[in-house]
C-alpha positions as CSV (number, residue, x, y, z in Angstrom):
1,M,0.0,0.0,0.0
2,N,1.2,3.5,-0.9
3,L,0.2,6.4,1.4
4,V,-0.5,9.8,-0.1
5,I,-0.8,12.7,2.4
6,V,-2.5,16.0,1.5
7,E,-3.6,19.0,3.6
8,S,-7.4,18.8,3.4
9,P,-10.0,16.0,3.5
10,T,-11.8,17.4,0.5
11,K,-8.6,17.3,-1.6
12,A,-8.0,13.8,-0.3
13,K,-11.4,12.6,-1.4
14,T,-11.0,14.1,-4.9
15,I,-7.5,12.6,-5.4
16,Q,-8.6,9.2,-4.1
17,K,-11.1,9.0,-7.1
18,F,-8.2,9.2,-9.5
19,L,-5.9,6.6,-7.9
20,E,-6.0,2.8,-7.9
21,K,-6.7,0.7,-4.8
22,Q,-3.0,0.4,-3.9
23,F,-3.1,4.0,-2.9
24,T,-4.6,5.4,0.3
25,V,-5.1,9.2,0.5
26,L,-5.3,10.8,3.9
27,S,-5.3,14.4,5.2
28,S,-3.0,16.1,7.6
29,Y,-5.8,18.7,8.3
30,G,-3.4,21.6,7.7
31,H,-0.2,22.2,9.7
32,V,1.1,19.4,11.9
33,R,3.7,21.6,13.6
34,D,3.8,25.3,14.5
35,L,5.4,27.8,16.9
36,P,3.9,27.7,20.4
37,K,1.2,30.3,21.1
38,S,2.2,30.8,24.7
39,K,5.8,32.1,24.1
40,L,8.0,33.5,21.3
41,G,9.2,30.0,20.4
42,I,12.4,31.1,18.7
43,D,15.9,30.6,20.2
44,L,17.3,34.1,19.7
45,E,20.7,33.0,21.0
46,K,21.2,30.0,18.8
47,G,20.7,31.0,15.2
48,F,16.9,31.8,15.6
49,L,16.0,28.1,15.6
50,P,12.2,27.7,15.9
51,Q,10.9,25.6,18.8
52,D,8.1,24.0,16.9
53,V,5.4,21.9,18.7
54,I,2.6,19.7,17.5
55,P,-0.6,21.7,18.2
56,S,-3.1,19.9,20.5
57,R,-5.8,19.9,17.7
58,A,-3.3,18.0,15.4
59,R,-2.1,15.3,17.9
60,K,-4.8,12.8,17.4
61,N,-4.5,13.0,13.6
62,V,-0.7,12.7,13.7
63,G,-1.1,9.5,15.7
64,I,-3.4,8.1,13.0
65,L,-0.9,9.1,10.3
66,K,2.0,7.4,12.2
67,K,0.0,4.1,12.3
68,E,-0.7,4.3,8.5
69,V,2.9,5.2,7.7
70,K,4.0,1.9,9.4
71,K,1.8,-0.1,7.0
72,A,2.8,1.8,3.9
73,E,5.5,0.8,1.4
74,T,6.1,4.4,0.2
75,V,4.8,7.7,1.5
76,L,4.0,10.4,-1.0
77,L,3.7,14.0,0.4
78,S,1.4,15.8,-1.9
79,C,0.9,19.2,-0.1
80,D,0.1,22.4,-2.1
81,P,2.7,23.6,-4.7
82,D,3.9,26.7,-2.8
83,R,6.3,27.5,0.0
84,E,3.7,26.9,2.7
85,G,2.9,23.5,1.1
86,E,6.6,22.6,1.0
87,A,6.9,23.6,4.6
88,I,4.0,21.4,5.6
89,A,5.5,18.5,3.7
90,W,8.8,18.9,5.5
91,H,7.1,19.1,8.9
92,L,5.2,15.9,8.0
93,S,8.5,14.2,7.1
94,E,9.9,15.2,10.5
95,V,6.9,14.4,12.7
96,L,6.4,11.0,10.9
97,E,10.1,10.3,11.0
98,L,10.2,9.6,7.3
99,D,13.7,10.8,6.4
100,G,16.0,7.7,6.4
101,K,13.5,5.4,8.0
102,K,10.7,5.1,5.5
103,P,10.9,5.7,1.7
104,Y,9.1,8.9,0.9
105,Q,8.6,11.2,-2.1
106,R,7.4,14.7,-2.7
107,I,4.9,15.1,-5.6
108,V,3.3,18.4,-6.8
109,F,0.6,19.3,-9.2
110,H,-1.2,22.6,-10.0
111,E,-4.6,21.1,-10.7
112,I,-6.4,18.2,-9.2
113,T,-7.1,16.2,-12.3
114,K,-6.4,12.6,-13.1
115,E,-3.8,13.6,-15.8
116,A,-2.0,16.0,-13.4
117,V,-1.9,13.5,-10.5
118,N,-0.6,10.7,-12.7
119,E,2.0,13.0,-14.2
120,A,3.1,14.0,-10.7
121,L,3.5,10.3,-9.7
122,K,5.8,9.8,-12.6
123,N,8.0,12.8,-11.5
124,P,8.5,12.6,-7.8
125,R,11.3,14.6,-6.1
126,K,12.7,15.4,-2.7
127,I,11.5,18.2,-0.5
128,D,12.9,21.6,-1.7
129,M,14.6,22.9,1.5
130,N,15.1,26.3,-0.1
131,L,11.4,26.8,-0.2
132,V,11.0,25.4,3.3
133,D,13.7,27.9,4.6
134,A,12.0,30.8,2.9
135,Q,8.7,30.0,4.5
136,Q,10.4,29.4,7.9
137,A,12.2,32.8,7.6
138,R,8.8,34.5,7.0
139,R,7.2,32.8,10.0
140,I,10.2,33.7,12.2
141,L,10.2,37.4,11.1
142,D,6.5,37.7,11.6
143,R,6.7,36.1,15.0
144,I,9.5,38.3,16.2
145,V,7.6,41.5,15.2
146,G,4.3,40.3,16.4
147,Y,5.5,38.9,19.8
148,Q,8.0,41.6,20.6
149,L,6.4,44.8,19.2
150,S,2.8,44.0,20.3
151,P,3.7,44.0,24.1
152,F,5.3,47.4,23.5
153,L,1.9,48.7,22.2
154,W,0.1,47.1,25.2
155,K,2.3,48.9,27.6
156,K,2.5,52.3,25.8
157,V,-1.0,52.5,24.1
158,A,-3.6,49.9,25.1
159,R,-4.0,46.2,25.9
160,K,-4.8,43.6,23.2
161,L,-3.3,45.6,20.4
162,S,-1.0,43.9,17.8
163,A,1.7,44.9,15.3
164,G,2.6,42.9,12.3
165,R,5.5,43.1,9.8
166,V,3.2,43.4,6.8
167,Q,-0.1,44.3,8.3
168,S,1.3,47.5,9.7
169,V,2.4,48.6,6.2
170,A,-1.1,48.0,5.0
171,V,-2.6,50.1,7.8
172,R,-0.1,52.9,6.9
173,L,-1.2,52.9,3.3
174,V,-4.9,53.4,4.4
175,A,-3.9,56.0,7.1
176,E,-1.9,58.0,4.7
177,K,-4.7,58.0,2.1
178,E,-7.0,59.3,4.8
179,R,-4.6,62.1,5.6
180,E,-4.5,63.0,1.8
181,I,-8.3,63.2,1.9
182,E,-8.4,65.3,5.1
183,K,-5.9,67.8,3.6
184,F,-7.7,68.0,0.2
185,V,-9.2,71.3,-0.8
186,P,-11.7,71.1,-3.6
187,Q,-11.1,73.5,-6.6
188,E,-13.9,74.9,-8.7
189,Y,-13.8,74.6,-12.4
190,W,-16.3,75.0,-15.3
191,Q,-16.8,73.1,-18.5
192,I,-18.3,74.5,-21.7
193,S,-20.1,72.3,-24.3
194,A,-21.9,73.1,-27.5
195,E,-24.8,71.2,-29.1
196,L,-24.3,71.5,-32.9
197,K,-25.6,70.1,-36.1
198,K,-25.3,70.2,-39.9
199,T,-28.3,71.5,-41.8
200,D,-30.9,68.7,-41.6
201,G,-28.4,66.7,-39.6
202,V,-28.4,64.9,-36.3
203,P,-27.4,67.0,-33.2
204,F,-24.2,66.1,-31.4
205,E,-22.2,67.4,-28.5
206,A,-18.7,68.9,-28.5
207,F,-16.6,70.2,-25.6
208,L,-14.3,73.2,-25.5
209,A,-10.7,72.0,-25.8
210,K,-8.4,74.8,-27.0
211,K,-8.0,78.5,-26.9
212,S,-5.7,80.4,-29.3
213,G,-4.2,77.0,-30.3
214,E,-3.3,76.0,-26.7
215,T,-4.9,73.1,-25.0
216,M,-7.0,74.2,-22.1
217,P,-6.3,72.3,-18.9
218,R,-9.1,71.0,-16.8
219,L,-9.0,73.9,-14.3
220,A,-8.6,76.6,-17.0
221,I,-12.1,78.1,-16.4
222,K,-12.1,78.9,-12.7
223,N,-15.5,80.4,-12.0
224,E,-18.9,81.2,-13.4
225,K,-17.9,84.7,-14.4
226,E,-15.1,83.4,-16.7
227,A,-17.4,80.7,-18.1
228,G,-20.1,83.4,-18.7
229,E,-17.7,85.7,-20.6
230,M,-16.6,82.8,-22.8
231,T,-20.1,81.6,-23.6
232,K,-21.1,85.2,-24.5
233,S,-18.3,85.5,-27.1
234,L,-19.0,81.9,-28.3
235,Q,-22.6,82.7,-28.9
236,E,-21.7,85.1,-31.7
237,A,-19.0,82.8,-33.3
238,G,-19.3,80.7,-36.5
239,Y,-18.8,77.0,-36.1
240,T,-16.8,75.1,-38.8
241,V,-15.5,71.5,-38.9
242,S,-11.7,72.0,-39.1
243,E,-10.5,68.4,-38.9
244,V,-12.1,64.9,-39.0
245,E,-10.2,61.7,-38.1
246,K,-11.3,58.1,-38.1
247,R,-9.0,55.3,-36.9
248,P,-9.3,51.6,-35.9
249,V,-8.7,50.8,-32.3
250,K,-7.9,47.3,-30.9
251,R,-8.8,46.3,-27.4
252,N,-6.8,43.3,-26.1
253,P,-8.3,40.8,-23.7
254,P,-7.0,40.8,-20.1
255,P,-4.5,38.2,-19.0
256,P,-5.7,35.2,-16.9
257,Y,-6.1,35.6,-13.2
258,T,-3.5,35.6,-10.5
259,T,-4.4,35.6,-6.8
260,S,-4.3,39.3,-6.7
261,T,-6.3,40.1,-9.8
262,L,-8.9,37.4,-8.9
263,Q,-9.4,39.0,-5.4
264,Q,-9.7,42.4,-7.0
265,D,-12.2,41.4,-9.7
266,A,-14.3,39.4,-7.2
267,G,-14.3,42.4,-5.0
268,R,-15.5,44.7,-7.8
269,R,-17.9,42.4,-9.6
270,L,-19.2,40.2,-6.8
271,R,-18.6,42.6,-3.8
272,W,-16.8,39.8,-2.0
273,T,-14.0,40.2,0.5
274,A,-10.6,38.8,-0.3
275,K,-11.0,36.3,2.5
276,F,-14.3,34.9,1.2
277,T,-13.0,34.8,-2.4
278,M,-10.1,32.6,-1.3
279,Q,-12.5,30.3,0.6
280,M,-14.5,29.8,-2.5
281,A,-11.4,29.3,-4.7
282,Q,-10.1,26.8,-2.2
283,Q,-13.3,24.8,-2.5
284,L,-13.1,24.9,-6.4
285,Y,-9.5,23.8,-6.4
286,E,-10.0,20.9,-3.9
287,N,-12.9,19.7,-6.0
288,G,-10.7,19.6,-9.1
289,L,-12.4,22.4,-11.0
290,I,-9.6,25.1,-11.1
291,T,-5.8,25.2,-10.9
292,Y,-4.0,26.2,-7.7
293,H,-5.4,29.6,-6.5
294,R,-2.3,31.0,-4.7
295,T,-0.1,32.2,-7.6
296,D,1.5,35.3,-9.0
297,S,2.3,33.7,-12.4
298,L,0.5,34.3,-15.7
299,N,2.0,31.1,-17.2
300,L,-0.4,28.6,-18.9
301,S,0.3,25.0,-19.7
302,Q,0.5,23.9,-23.4
303,S,-2.4,21.5,-22.9
304,S,-4.6,24.2,-21.5
305,L,-3.8,26.5,-24.5
306,Y,-4.8,23.7,-27.0
307,S,-8.0,23.1,-25.1
308,A,-8.9,26.8,-25.2
309,E,-8.2,26.9,-29.0
310,K,-10.4,23.9,-29.6
311,F,-13.3,25.3,-27.5
312,I,-13.2,28.7,-29.0
313,T,-13.1,27.6,-32.7
314,E,-15.8,25.0,-32.1
315,N,-18.2,27.2,-30.1
316,Y,-17.6,30.7,-31.4
317,G,-16.0,30.3,-34.9
318,K,-12.5,30.8,-36.4
319,D,-12.9,34.6,-36.3
320,Y,-12.8,34.5,-32.5
321,W,-9.5,32.6,-32.5
322,P,-6.4,34.9,-33.1
323,G,-4.5,32.2,-34.9
324,F,-1.9,31.7,-32.2
325,H,-1.6,30.9,-28.5
326,K,-1.4,34.0,-26.3
327,R,1.2,33.9,-23.6
328,Y,1.4,36.5,-20.9
329,K,4.4,37.6,-18.8
330,A,4.0,38.8,-15.2
331,K,5.9,41.8,-14.0
332,G,8.5,41.5,-11.3
333,R,9.8,38.3,-9.5
334,V,7.3,35.5,-9.9
335,Q,7.2,31.7,-9.7
336,E,6.9,30.9,-13.5
337,A,6.8,27.2,-12.7
338,H,3.3,27.9,-11.3
339,E,0.3,28.5,-13.5
340,A,-2.2,31.3,-13.6
341,I,-5.6,30.5,-12.1
342,R,-7.7,28.8,-14.8
343,P,-10.4,26.1,-15.1
344,A,-9.0,22.6,-15.0
345,Y,-11.1,21.8,-18.2
346,A,-12.0,24.4,-20.8
347,E,-15.0,22.4,-21.9
348,K,-16.5,22.4,-18.5
349,T,-18.5,25.6,-19.0
350,P,-20.4,27.2,-16.0
351,E,-23.6,25.9,-17.5
352,K,-22.4,22.3,-17.5
353,I,-21.2,22.2,-13.9
354,G,-23.9,24.6,-12.5
355,K,-25.8,21.8,-10.8
356,S,-22.8,20.1,-9.2
357,I,-21.6,23.1,-7.1
358,D,-23.3,25.8,-5.0
359,E,-24.3,29.2,-6.3
360,K,-21.4,31.1,-4.8
361,Q,-18.8,28.6,-6.1
362,L,-20.5,28.9,-9.5
363,R,-20.2,32.7,-9.5
364,L,-16.5,32.6,-8.9
365,Y,-16.0,29.7,-11.3
366,E,-17.8,31.7,-14.0
367,L,-15.4,34.6,-13.5
368,I,-12.3,32.3,-13.8
369,W,-13.7,30.3,-16.8
370,K,-14.7,33.4,-18.8
371,R,-11.4,35.2,-18.1
372,F,-9.3,32.2,-19.2
373,I,-11.3,31.6,-22.4
374,A,-11.3,35.4,-23.2
375,C,-7.5,35.7,-22.7
376,Q,-7.0,33.3,-25.7
377,M,-9.6,35.0,-28.0
378,S,-9.3,37.7,-30.7
379,E,-9.2,41.4,-29.7
380,A,-12.3,43.5,-29.9
381,L,-12.2,46.0,-32.8
382,F,-13.6,49.5,-32.6
383,E,-13.7,52.5,-34.9
384,S,-12.8,55.7,-33.1
385,S,-13.8,59.0,-34.6
386,S,-13.1,62.6,-33.7
387,A,-14.0,66.0,-35.1
388,D,-12.4,69.4,-34.3
389,I,-14.7,72.4,-34.6
390,S,-13.3,75.9,-34.9
391,A,-15.2,78.8,-33.3
392,G,-13.1,81.9,-33.7
393,E,-10.1,81.6,-31.4
394,F,-11.7,78.6,-29.7
395,L,-11.7,74.9,-30.7
396,F,-14.3,72.3,-29.7
397,R,-13.8,68.5,-30.0
398,A,-16.4,65.8,-30.4
399,N,-15.5,62.1,-30.0
400,G,-17.3,58.9,-31.0
401,Q,-16.7,55.2,-30.8
402,T,-18.4,52.2,-32.5
403,M,-17.7,48.5,-32.1
404,K,-17.0,46.6,-35.3
405,F,-16.2,43.2,-33.9
406,D,-16.8,42.0,-30.3
407,G,-14.0,39.5,-30.1
408,Y,-13.3,38.4,-26.5
409,L,-16.1,40.7,-25.3
410,K,-18.5,38.0,-26.4
411,V,-17.3,35.9,-23.5
412,Y,-16.0,38.5,-21.0
413,P,-18.1,41.7,-21.1
414,Q,-16.4,44.9,-20.1
415,K,-17.8,48.4,-19.9
416,F,-17.5,50.6,-23.0
417,E,-19.6,53.4,-24.4
418,E,-20.7,53.4,-28.0
419,K,-21.3,57.0,-29.3
420,N,-22.0,57.8,-32.9
421,L,-20.9,61.0,-34.5
422,P,-22.9,62.0,-37.6
423,P,-21.2,62.1,-41.0
424,L,-18.9,65.1,-40.9
425,E,-16.3,66.5,-43.4
426,K,-13.7,69.1,-43.2
427,G,-15.1,72.5,-44.0
428,D,-18.7,71.7,-43.0
429,L,-20.6,74.7,-41.5
430,L,-22.5,73.9,-38.3
431,E,-25.5,75.4,-36.6
432,L,-25.2,76.2,-32.9
433,L,-28.2,74.9,-31.1
434,K,-27.2,75.4,-27.5
435,L,-24.2,76.4,-25.3
436,S,-24.0,75.0,-21.8
437,K,-21.7,75.8,-18.9
438,T,-21.4,73.3,-16.1
439,Q,-19.9,73.7,-12.7
440,H,-17.5,71.0,-11.3
441,F,-15.3,70.5,-8.3
442,T,-12.1,68.5,-8.1
443,E,-12.7,65.2,-6.2
444,P,-10.5,64.1,-3.2
445,P,-8.5,60.9,-3.7
446,A,-10.7,57.8,-3.4
447,R,-10.4,55.7,-0.2
448,Y,-9.0,52.2,-0.8
449,S,-11.4,49.4,-1.3
450,E,-10.2,45.9,-0.5
451,A,-9.5,45.4,-4.3
452,S,-7.5,48.6,-4.7
453,L,-5.6,48.0,-1.5
454,I,-4.5,44.6,-2.7
455,A,-3.4,46.3,-6.0
456,A,-1.4,48.8,-4.0
457,L,0.3,46.1,-1.9
458,E,1.2,44.1,-5.0
459,E,2.4,47.2,-6.9
460,N,4.7,48.0,-4.0
461,G,6.0,44.5,-3.6
462,I,4.3,44.0,-0.2
463,G,3.2,40.5,0.7
464,R,2.7,37.5,-1.6
465,P,-0.4,35.7,-3.1
466,S,-1.0,33.7,0.1
467,T,-0.8,36.8,2.4
468,Y,-3.2,39.3,0.8
469,A,-6.5,37.9,2.2
470,P,-5.1,37.3,5.8
471,I,-3.6,40.9,5.8
472,L,-6.9,42.5,4.9
473,S,-8.9,40.3,7.3
474,N,-6.5,40.9,10.2
475,I,-6.3,44.7,10.0
476,Q,-10.1,44.8,10.1
477,E,-10.5,42.3,12.9
478,K,-7.9,44.2,15.0
479,N,-10.1,47.3,14.5
480,Y,-7.3,49.3,12.8
481,I,-9.3,49.7,9.6
482,E,-13.1,49.7,9.1
483,K,-15.4,49.7,6.1
484,N,-17.8,52.5,5.5
485,D,-21.3,52.1,3.9
486,H,-19.7,52.3,0.4
487,R,-17.3,49.4,1.3
488,R,-14.3,51.7,1.4
489,L,-11.6,51.4,4.0
490,A,-10.8,54.1,6.5
491,P,-8.5,54.0,9.6
492,T,-10.1,53.9,13.0
493,E,-9.0,56.3,15.7
494,M,-6.9,53.5,17.1
495,G,-5.5,52.7,13.6
496,K,-4.3,56.3,13.2
497,V,-2.7,56.4,16.7
498,V,-0.8,53.1,16.3
499,N,0.3,54.0,12.8
500,D,1.6,57.4,13.9
501,L,3.5,55.8,16.8
502,L,5.1,53.1,14.5
503,V,6.0,55.7,11.8
504,R,7.6,57.9,14.4
505,H,9.5,55.3,16.5
506,F,9.8,52.2,14.2
507,P,10.0,53.7,10.7
508,E,11.6,50.6,9.2
509,I,8.7,48.3,10.3
510,V,6.2,50.4,8.3
511,D,8.5,51.5,5.5
512,I,7.2,50.3,2.2
513,S,10.5,50.0,0.4
514,F,12.1,48.2,3.4
515,T,9.2,45.7,3.6
516,A,9.4,45.1,-0.2
517,K,13.2,44.5,0.2
518,M,12.5,41.9,2.8
519,E,10.2,40.1,0.4
520,E,12.9,40.1,-2.2
521,E,15.3,38.6,0.3
522,L,12.8,35.9,1.1
523,D,12.6,35.2,-2.6
524,E,16.4,34.9,-2.7
525,V,16.2,32.3,0.1
526,A,13.6,30.4,-1.9
527,E,16.0,30.4,-4.9
528,G,19.0,29.2,-2.8
529,R,20.9,32.5,-3.2
530,K,20.7,33.5,0.5
531,K,20.7,31.7,3.8
532,W,17.7,32.3,6.0
533,P,19.5,33.0,9.3
534,E,21.4,35.9,7.6
535,V,18.0,37.5,6.6
536,I,16.8,37.3,10.3
537,E,20.1,38.5,11.7
538,E,20.2,41.6,9.5
539,F,16.7,42.5,10.6
540,Y,16.8,41.5,14.3
541,G,19.9,43.4,15.5
542,P,18.8,46.9,14.6
543,F,15.2,46.0,15.6
544,E,16.1,44.8,19.1
545,N,18.3,47.8,19.8
546,N,15.6,50.2,18.7
547,L,12.9,48.4,20.7
548,K,15.0,48.6,23.9
549,K,15.6,52.3,23.4
550,K,11.9,53.1,22.7
551,Y,10.8,51.4,25.9
552,Q,12.7,54.1,27.7
553,E,11.8,57.0,25.4
554,V,8.1,56.5,24.9
555,S,5.7,57.2,27.8
556,K,2.0,56.2,27.9
557,T,1.2,59.6,29.2
558,D,2.2,61.0,25.8
559,L,-1.1,59.7,24.5
560,I,-3.2,61.2,27.3
561,E,-5.1,64.4,26.6
562,E,-6.2,66.8,29.4
563,T,-9.8,68.1,29.7
564,D,-11.8,70.6,31.9
565,K,-14.3,67.9,32.8
566,V,-14.8,66.8,36.4
567,C,-15.4,63.1,37.4
568,P,-19.0,62.7,38.5
569,K,-18.0,59.8,40.8
570,C,-15.0,61.2,42.8
571,R,-14.8,64.8,41.6
572,G,-11.3,64.1,40.2
573,K,-9.9,65.2,36.9
574,V,-11.3,63.6,33.7
575,I,-8.7,62.9,30.9
576,I,-9.0,61.4,27.4
577,R,-7.4,58.0,27.2
578,L,-6.9,55.6,24.3
579,G,-8.5,52.2,24.4
580,K,-8.8,49.3,21.9
581,Y,-11.7,51.0,20.1
582,G,-10.5,54.6,20.2
583,K,-10.5,57.5,22.6
584,F,-12.8,57.7,25.6
585,Y,-13.2,59.8,28.8
586,A,-11.7,58.3,32.0
587,C,-11.0,59.4,35.5
588,S,-7.3,60.3,36.1
589,S,-7.5,58.4,39.4
590,F,-7.8,55.0,37.7
591,P,-7.7,52.3,39.0
592,K,-9.0,53.8,42.3
593,C,-11.9,55.3,40.3
594,R,-13.1,53.4,37.3
595,Y,-15.4,56.1,35.8
596,T,-15.4,56.1,31.9
597,E,-17.6,57.7,29.3
598,S,-17.8,57.5,25.6
599,L,-16.1,60.4,23.8
600,K,-18.9,60.6,21.3
601,D,-22.6,60.6,22.0
602,N,-23.7,57.0,21.3
603,S,-27.4,57.6,22.2
604,L,-29.8,57.1,19.4
605,N,-32.8,59.1,20.6
606,V,-34.7,55.8,20.7
607,S,-36.2,54.3,23.8
608,C,-35.8,50.7,24.8
609,P,-39.2,48.9,24.2
610,N,-38.7,46.8,27.4
611,C,-37.8,49.5,30.0
612,S,-37.9,52.9,28.2
613,S,-34.2,53.7,28.9
614,P,-32.2,55.2,25.9
615,L,-30.7,52.7,23.5
616,T,-27.0,53.2,22.7
617,E,-24.5,52.0,20.2
618,K,-22.1,49.4,21.7
619,R,-19.4,47.0,20.7
620,T,-18.8,43.3,21.4
621,K,-15.4,42.2,22.7
622,R,-14.4,41.6,19.0
623,G,-15.3,45.1,18.1
624,K,-18.6,44.3,16.2
625,I,-21.2,47.1,16.6
626,F,-24.6,46.4,18.1
627,Y,-27.3,48.4,19.8
628,G,-28.4,47.8,23.4
629,C,-30.2,49.2,26.4
630,S,-28.2,51.8,28.5
631,S,-29.7,50.1,31.6
632,F,-27.7,46.9,31.1
633,P,-27.4,44.6,33.0
634,K,-30.8,45.3,34.5
635,C,-32.2,45.2,31.0
636,N,-30.6,43.1,28.3
637,F,-32.5,44.2,25.2
638,A,-30.1,44.3,22.2
639,L,-30.3,44.4,18.3
640,W,-27.7,44.0,15.6
641,D,-29.6,46.3,13.2
642,K,-29.8,50.0,13.9
643,P,-33.0,50.9,15.7
644,L,-35.2,53.8,14.4
645,N,-37.4,56.0,16.3
646,Q,-40.6,54.6,14.7
647,K,-42.8,51.6,15.2
648,C,-43.9,48.9,12.8
649,P,-47.5,49.7,11.5
650,K,-48.2,46.0,11.6
651,C,-47.1,44.8,15.0
652,L,-45.9,48.0,16.8
653,S,-42.3,46.6,17.3
654,L,-39.3,48.8,16.7
655,M,-38.3,49.5,13.1
656,V,-34.6,49.0,12.2
657,E,-32.2,49.9,9.4
658,T,-29.9,47.1,8.1
659,K,-26.4,47.6,6.9
660,R,-27.7,47.6,3.4
661,K,-30.0,50.5,4.3
662,Q,-33.1,48.4,4.2
663,V,-35.8,49.5,6.7
664,K,-37.8,46.6,8.3
665,C,-39.5,45.4,11.5
666,S,-37.2,44.1,14.2
667,N,-39.7,41.3,14.9
668,K,-38.7,38.4,12.7
669,E,-42.1,36.8,13.0
670,C,-43.8,40.0,11.6
671,G,-41.7,40.3,8.5
672,F,-42.9,43.8,7.6
673,R,-40.4,45.8,5.5
674,V,-40.4,49.1,3.6
675,E,-40.1,48.6,-0.1
676,K,-37.7,51.0,-1.8
């Protein structure tokens, strides 16, 4: 009997279907060894050696695997094809005492199909210790920062805070974007347009573009007075077509998905979080429907290119096939041995597999399938037209665009606007139907969404495919970043304070270029060009010295703000302190006097239906907002949805507003809701 070990039971079940009876496939249920939670777990005096332990949740399963290993002729470690998977395979070989005692092999594949699994069995290898070392170096670096810098924040700011080597950089990006928005001063500008037509022709719109031969910048017309003076002179001008241009425009299909672009697209198109996108992708991968979903490569296998060609020509026609296989090259340092994210089988359309998976899995599969097929299709063809219209010293421009061939857009629709210009020729005289002047204001920079923050992290070389989702999830769970009603990310009060403290006292930890350089060094370890202890040593020496110094320099009182308020309990002085969820009023005599009060007015002007006390906004221990009675614990009335000062016309219960701005009755049995 040959024993195959993978990480997940779902993956084990899928692989078992492809293998003969002499193979048994079992799951390790994730990591079988990890750093201990109760202490740092790294020997700082002896080369940063990790003191790995078997987590309690894994002990029973490790025992089962050890028994099965004794029965097996050969053990095949088939963990995921990335650094983390390689590390899990190495930990398994250590825990199960395979090296030297039991024949074992490492096999990898990027899709869970019969062909891929059989090909992997023909090409076994040993564990790649360079990849293991790179993953180990990342774990150690993250552990050092997390376990040594977090206690500094507990002592100097507030309990239960955390710092992270990469998460803190992500918080900095969001915090700095917020500062840009706060500093932004809108500028007024005006735009002038003309509605024109040829005699008996179709009206069209043109916009003022030049004055005296010079292009007018967007802010050229600063106020209504200037706009009015221009429109007055333009009212008397003659309008003549001075130039007409038509040209073909090709629109190329986008490349196949990487982890980053999949998370971004799912965020924009499906409104999913990065974390949920990866959960769905994991399920699709383990069920053998897509290739491995943690990748920064745009590489595509030769067999997948042929299958795409066959599908396109048979289903859409030869015009939709460009006549060659399109290959894409990713920017920067990537693992080209990996593949992009694509369907395992081109012929398995979303319609064909729709009944075999749930609705959410299908929505993501449809994105992946369409993107892959589209990336091998012909470009879309448009005709772009423009006309310059002279009006005295001014020049207007009209633009149009029409689609001539949809190409890849047949499969992968993208937004574009078709706009027809009427037939125009140089020298045509035009009739002015209407002049319009429109007021505008410059917009502040947009806050990050999850999608755009992932794009910024990738662009700056921060993190890797496996880290984007955990980073975004972590900084929100830690209450450093929150989402507003438009799903945009903004720093919390605590996020701003912690970021400012780290920027001031630990600049390298939150420095974008420094963090990107660390990622490059980890890549060098993975390629065997650098030893992992060197990377840790170069980082730890300066970090340790600075941390010791900052314990002496930084005082918690630096973050306390004085007020004129008097404590209602002991008549002492009230100050503003910083807690896990932001600033709050507290008695300066703490812990003798434990008086606290919210800095903002959390009352809702809504009475509790049980005891008539005011309802207030509150938070759970994990930071989730809810609404409860101010007389708690005497009254324990609470709601997740925001209560409104109105009663249900059907049952007289409180009406509430959901996060999606839907107004409904708080009584689930009633079911009354206000239709938009």
